[in-house]
C-alpha positions as a Markdown table, in Angstrom:
| # | Residue | x | y | z |
|---|---|---|---|---|
| 1 | Met | 0.0 | 0.0 | 0.0 |
| 2 | Thr | 1.4 | 3.4 | -0.9 |
| 3 | Pro | 0.9 | 6.8 | 0.8 |
| 4 | Glu | -1.0 | 8.0 | -2.2 |
| 5 | Tyr | -3.4 | 5.1 | -2.0 |
| 6 | Ile | -4.0 | 5.6 | 1.7 |
| 7 | Leu | -4.7 | 9.3 | 1.1 |
| 8 | Ala | -7.2 | 8.4 | -1.6 |
| 9 | Ile | -9.0 | 6.1 | 0.8 |
| 10 | Val | -9.0 | 8.7 | 3.6 |
| 11 | Val | -10.3 | 11.4 | 1.2 |
| 12 | Thr | -13.0 | 9.2 | -0.1 |
| 13 | Leu | -14.2 | 8.1 | 3.4 |
| 14 | Ser | -13.9 | 11.5 | 5.1 |
| 15 | His | -15.5 | 13.6 | 2.3 |
| 16 | Thr | -12.5 | 15.9 | 2.3 |
| 17 | Thr | -10.1 | 16.8 | -0.4 |
| 18 | Ile | -6.4 | 16.1 | -0.9 |
| 19 | Asp | -5.8 | 19.9 | -0.7 |
| 20 | Asp | -7.5 | 19.9 | 2.8 |
| 21 | Leu | -5.3 | 17.1 | 4.1 |
| 22 | Leu | -2.1 | 18.6 | 2.7 |
| 23 | Gly | -3.1 | 22.2 | 3.4 |
| 24 | Val | -2.7 | 24.3 | 6.5 |
| 25 | Ser | -6.3 | 24.3 | 7.8 |
| 26 | His | -6.6 | 23.9 | 11.6 |
| 27 | His | -10.3 | 23.1 | 11.4 |
| 28 | Gln | -10.9 | 20.2 | 13.8 |
| 29 | Asn | -12.4 | 17.8 | 11.3 |
| 30 | Ile | -9.6 | 18.4 | 8.8 |
| 31 | Ser | -6.8 | 18.2 | 11.3 |
| 32 | Arg | -8.3 | 15.0 | 12.9 |
| 33 | Thr | -8.6 | 13.4 | 9.4 |
| 34 | Arg | -5.0 | 14.5 | 8.6 |
| 35 | His | -3.7 | 12.9 | 11.8 |
| 36 | Ile | -5.5 | 9.7 | 11.0 |
| 37 | Ala | -4.0 | 9.7 | 7.5 |
| 38 | Met | -0.6 | 10.2 | 9.0 |
| 39 | Ala | -1.1 | 7.2 | 11.4 |
| 40 | Leu | -2.4 | 5.0 | 8.6 |
| 41 | Ile | 0.7 | 5.8 | 6.5 |
| 42 | Lys | 3.0 | 5.2 | 9.4 |
| 43 | Glu | 1.4 | 1.8 | 10.0 |
| 44 | Asn | 1.2 | 0.6 | 6.4 |
| 45 | Cys | 4.1 | 2.2 | 4.6 |
| 46 | Asn | 6.9 | 1.7 | 7.0 |
| 47 | Leu | 7.9 | 5.4 | 6.8 |
| 48 | Gly | 9.4 | 7.6 | 9.5 |
| 49 | Val | 8.1 | 10.8 | 10.8 |
| 50 | Val | 10.4 | 12.8 | 8.6 |
| 51 | Glu | 9.2 | 11.1 | 5.4 |
| 52 | Ile | 5.6 | 11.5 | 6.5 |
| 53 | Gly | 6.3 | 15.1 | 7.2 |
| 54 | His | 7.5 | 15.6 | 3.6 |
| 55 | Ile | 4.2 | 14.2 | 2.3 |
| 56 | Phe | 2.1 | 16.6 | 4.4 |
| 57 | Asn | 4.5 | 19.6 | 4.2 |
| 58 | Arg | 5.1 | 19.5 | 8.0 |
| 59 | Asp | 8.1 | 19.0 | 10.3 |
| 60 | His | 8.7 | 15.8 | 12.2 |
| 61 | Ser | 7.4 | 17.2 | 15.5 |
| 62 | Ala | 4.0 | 18.1 | 13.9 |
| 63 | Val | 3.8 | 14.5 | 12.6 |
| 64 | Ser | 4.7 | 13.1 | 16.0 |
| 65 | Tyr | 2.0 | 15.2 | 17.5 |
| 66 | Gly | -0.5 | 14.1 | 14.9 |
| 67 | Leu | 0.3 | 10.4 | 15.4 |
| 68 | Lys | -0.3 | 10.7 | 19.1 |
| 69 | Arg | -3.6 | 12.5 | 18.5 |
| 70 | Ala | -4.8 | 9.9 | 16.0 |
| 71 | Arg | -4.4 | 7.2 | 18.6 |
| 72 | Phe | -7.1 | 8.8 | 20.7 |
| 73 | Ser | -9.5 | 9.4 | 17.9 |
| 74 | Glu | -12.6 | 7.1 | 17.7 |
| 75 | Leu | -12.4 | 7.5 | 13.9 |
| 76 | Phe | -9.0 | 5.8 | 13.8 |
| 77 | Asp | -10.6 | 2.5 | 14.8 |
| 78 | Val | -13.0 | 2.9 | 11.9 |
| 79 | Phe | -10.2 | 3.5 | 9.4 |
| 80 | Leu | -8.2 | 0.5 | 10.9 |
| 81 | Lys | -11.2 | -1.8 | 10.4 |
| 82 | Tyr | -11.6 | -0.5 | 6.8 |
| 83 | Asn | -7.9 | -1.0 | 6.2 |
| 84 | Ala | -8.3 | -4.6 | 7.5 |
| 85 | Tyr | -11.2 | -5.1 | 5.2 |
| 86 | Leu | -9.2 | -3.9 | 2.2 |
| 87 | Glu | -6.4 | -6.3 | 3.0 |
| 88 | Ser | -9.0 | -9.1 | 3.2 |
| 89 | Leu | -10.0 | -8.4 | -0.4 |
| 90 | Asp | -6.5 | -9.6 | -1.4 |
| 91 | Gly | -5.9 | -7.1 | -4.1 |
| 92 | Arg | -9.4 | -6.9 | -5.5 |
| 93 | Ser | -10.0 | -3.3 | -4.3 |
| 94 | Asn | -9.1 | -1.5 | -7.5 |
| 95 | Asp | -12.1 | 0.8 | -7.3 |
| 96 | Ile | -10.3 | 3.5 | -5.3 |
| 97 | Glu | -7.8 | 5.4 | -7.4 |
| 98 | Pro | -4.7 | 6.9 | -5.9 |
| 99 | Val | -4.6 | 10.7 | -5.9 |
């Protein structure tokens, strides 16, 4: 799974845009979704906080904070379950296009 694919999934499920996730908005819904996307990328792509920071145009400390916040979000569990569902499809989930 690539970071682009994860971002596509998060954007699709959260009804946000890629510009929202990669932008500077501090709106609670967008920042929460951004933190969840960071955590999913960390779990699935084996990237460090610096690399994730490059994706989101943030420094490593902002990513570390986002990862901690995502763990406390009830939405994170929903995304993890969806991620497990996608993995159970065994490559048959080609309906979501990477951004």
